[in-house]
C-alpha positions in Angstrom: 96.7 100.0 88.0 95.1 96.6 87.1 97.4 93.6 87.7 97.3 90.5 85.5 97.3 87.3 87.6 100.4 85.2 87.0 102.1 82.4 89.0 105.0 84.8 89.7 102.7 87.5 90.9 100.8 85.0 93.1 104.1 83.9 94.6 105.2 87.5 95.3 101.9 88.2 96.9 102.3 85.1 99.1 105.8 86.2 100.1 104.5 89.6 101.2 101.6 88.0 103.1 103.9 85.5 104.8 106.2 88.4 105.9 103.2 90.2 107.3 102.1 87.1 109.2 105.6 86.7 110.7 105.2 90.2 112.1 101.7 89.3 113.4 103.2 86.2 115.1 105.4 88.5 117.2 102.3 90.4 118.4 104.3 93.6 118.5 102.3 96.7 117.6 105.4 98.8 117.1 106.8 96.3 114.5 103.4 96.5 112.7 103.7 100.3 112.6 107.4 100.4 111.6 107.4 97.5 109.1 104.0 97.9 107.5 103.2 101.7 108.0 100.1 101.0 110.1 98.8 103.6 112.5 99.1 103.0 116.2 95.3 102.5 116.5 95.2 100.0 113.7 98.2 98.1 115.0 96.6 97.9 118.5 93.3 96.7 117.0 95.1 93.9 115.1 96.7 92.7 118.3 93.4 92.7 120.1 91.8 90.8 117.2 94.6 88.2 117.3 94.1 87.8 121.1 90.4 87.1 120.4 91.2 84.2 118.0 94.5 82.8 119.4 96.3 82.0 122.6 99.4 84.2 123.2 101.7 81.2 122.9 100.3 79.9 119.6 102.6 80.4 116.6 100.9 82.1 113.7 101.7 81.2 110.0 100.3 80.7 106.6 100.1 77.3 104.8 103.4 76.5 103.2 103.8 77.8 99.6 103.6 74.3 98.2 100.1 73.8 99.8 98.8 77.4 99.8 97.1 77.4 96.5 95.9 73.8 96.5 92.1 73.5 97.2 91.5 71.7 100.5 88.3 70.3 102.0 85.4 72.4 100.8 87.3 73.4 97.6 88.9 76.5 99.1 92.6 77.3 99.0 94.4 78.3 102.2 95.6 81.4 100.4 93.4 82.9 97.8 94.9 85.6 95.5 92.4 87.2 93.1 92.2 90.2 90.9 89.7 92.9 91.8 87.7 95.3 89.6 89.5 98.4 91.1 93.0 97.2 90.4 94.8 95.8 93.4 95.0 92.1 94.1 92.9 90.7 97.0 94.2 88.1 99.3 92.3 85.9 101.8 94.7 84.0 103.9 93.6 81.4 106.5 95.8 81.8 109.5 97.3 78.7 111.0 97.9 78.4 114.8 100.7 76.0 115.6 100.5 74.7 112.0 96.7 74.0 112.2 94.0 75.9 110.5 92.2 78.3 112.7 88.9 80.1 112.1 90.5 83.5 111.4 91.0 84.7 107.9 93.4 87.6 107.1 92.2 89.9 104.4 94.9 91.9 102.5 95.4 93.8 99.3 98.5 94.1 97.2 99.0 97.0 94.8 101.8 97.7 92.4 103.6 101.0 92.2 106.7 101.7 90.1 107.4 98.0 89.8 107.2 97.2 93.5 104.3 95.4 95.3 102.9 97.0 98.4 100.8 95.2 101.0 97.7 96.8 102.6 96.0 95.3 105.6 92.2 95.2 105.4 90.9 93.1 108.4 90.9 89.8 110.2 87.5 88.0 110.3 85.9 84.6 110.5 
């Protein structure tokens, strides 16, 4: 199902991504499995990836909503939500560590089904 980009849809996608990042911040693979329907292997891989980018005591977050879609230095937004050719929305979210941009980018997809949005983890990369 192709989704038309609107401010409301962008904000809903942001809310889902922020909730996912709050789960990432806990670094709890069981919460990732329970709350986001990830397999044990994928949840463990995510935690390992976070450990390679961030110290265990660093708080993970997204840019605040008021700043998320505003282009920063280099012209990129901290959270980029875009339509894809195959239907779902793509998200590229720069992860913040203790409120400061890190080098890790969280890649997600959001699809719509029966009026509800569903988040799908893709990967974390640089």
